[in-house]
C-alpha positions in Angstrom: -33.3 2.5 14.6 -32.9 5.3 12.2 -29.3 5.7 13.7 -28.5 2.2 13.1 -29.8 2.4 9.2 -27.7 5.9 8.7 -24.3 4.2 10.2 -25.1 1.3 8.1 -25.6 3.7 4.8 -22.5 5.5 5.6 -20.3 2.8 5.9 -21.9 1.1 2.3 -21.3 4.7 0.7 -18.3 5.7 2.7 -15.9 4.2 0.3 -17.0 6.0 -3.0 -18.3 9.1 -1.5 -15.0 9.9 0.6 -12.6 9.4 -1.8 -14.4 11.7 -4.6 -15.3 14.4 -2.3 -11.5 14.7 -1.0 -10.1 13.9 -4.8 -12.3 17.1 -6.1 -10.9 19.0 -2.6 -7.2 18.0 -3.7 -7.9 19.2 -7.2 -9.3 22.7 -6.6 -6.4 23.5 -4.2 -3.9 22.3 -6.7 -5.8 24.6 -9.0 -5.7 27.6 -6.9 -1.9 27.0 -6.7 -2.2 27.6 -10.2 -0.9 24.0 -11.0 -2.6 21.7 -13.5 -5.6 18.8 -12.6 -4.1 15.5 -11.5 -5.3 13.0 -13.9 -7.4 9.9 -12.5 -5.3 6.5 -13.0 -7.8 3.9 -12.5 -4.7 1.4 -12.8 -3.7 2.1 -9.3 -7.8 1.1 -7.5 -7.0 -2.3 -7.2 -3.4 -1.8 -4.9 -5.0 1.2 -3.2 -8.1 -0.7 -2.0 -5.9 -3.1 -0.4 -3.7 -0.5 1.3 -7.1 1.1 2.5 -8.3 -2.3 3.7 -5.0 -2.8 5.3 -4.9 0.3 6.9 -8.3 -0.2 8.5 -7.9 -3.4 9.5 -5.1 -2.4 11.5 -6.8 0.6 12.6 -4.0 3.1 12.5 -2.0 5.1 9.7 1.3 4.2 8.7 3.2 3.3 5.6 3.7 -0.5 6.7 3.3 -2.6 3.6 4.1 0.1 1.0 7.2 -1.3 -0.2 5.5 -4.6 -1.2 2.0 -3.0 -2.6 3.9 -0.5 -4.6 6.3 -3.5 -6.2 2.8 -5.4 -7.1 1.3 -2.1 -8.4 0.9 -0.9 -12.4 3.2 2.3 -10.9 6.2 0.0 -9.9 8.5 1.6 -12.1 7.3 5.4 -11.1 8.1 7.7 -8.3 4.9 8.1 -5.8 4.0 9.8 -3.0 1.9 7.9 -0.7 -0.9 10.5 1.4 -3.3 8.6 4.1 -5.7 10.1 6.1 -8.7 9.0 8.4 -11.8 10.4 9.9 -14.7 9.6 11.9 -17.8 8.1 9.6 -20.2 10.8 10.5 -17.4 13.8 9.6 -17.6 15.6 6.9 -16.3 13.7 4.0 -13.6 16.9 2.8 -12.1 16.8 6.5 -9.4 14.9 5.3 -8.6 17.0 2.5 -8.5 19.9 4.9 -5.8 17.6 6.5 -3.8 16.7 3.7 -3.4 20.3 2.6 -2.3 21.5 6.2 0.3 18.9 6.7 3.6 20.1 5.1 5.0 17.0 3.7 1.4 16.1 2.1 1.2 19.8 0.8 4.6 19.0 -0.6 3.6 16.3 -2.8 0.5 17.9 -3.7 2.5 21.3 -5.4 5.0 18.7 -6.6 5.0 19.5 -10.4 6.1 16.4 -11.2 3.3 14.3 -9.8 0.4 14.6 -12.3 -1.5 11.3 -12.1 -3.2 9.7 -9.0 -6.5 8.1 -7.6 -7.8 7.6 -4.2 -9.7 4.6 -2.2 -11.6 4.2 1.0 -12.1 1.3 3.5 -14.2 1.9 7.1 -12.5 0.6 9.5 -14.2 -1.5 12.5 -13.6 1.9 14.5 -15.9 3.4 12.8 -13.4 5.7 11.1 -12.8 6.1 7.0 -9.5 5.4 5.9 -8.3 6.9 3.0 -5.4 6.4 0.7 -4.1 8.1 -2.1 -1.1 8.0 -4.4 0.2 10.5 -6.9 2.5 9.6 -9.7 4.7 11.2 -12.1 
């Protein structure tokens, strides 16, 4: 009973807790590398929520549908870097951040000074994994 309640609680809270934790981790990483912090861009959230839901419903990380999402977003006229990650619902919320920093292409986006703004969203898949999507823009 307690395990079921905890799982339901995590599923309800994950879309808020995981992105905030990952965002903080990324900001710390960027500061440690001597770069300015990213500015949060609320205008990206509707598209990012849809992207995270799309990935969670398909139970995989990929860039399928990115072009359509980009064209429908307020960032359609800017350069973007899309970073996705997933982790088990019962994992520590910052494990996606660790994976992003360890991935050379993602690390390159995080350290590229042309990216100054961004946002992140999460969605829980039927497989019990949290799917996160972050966009960085210029």
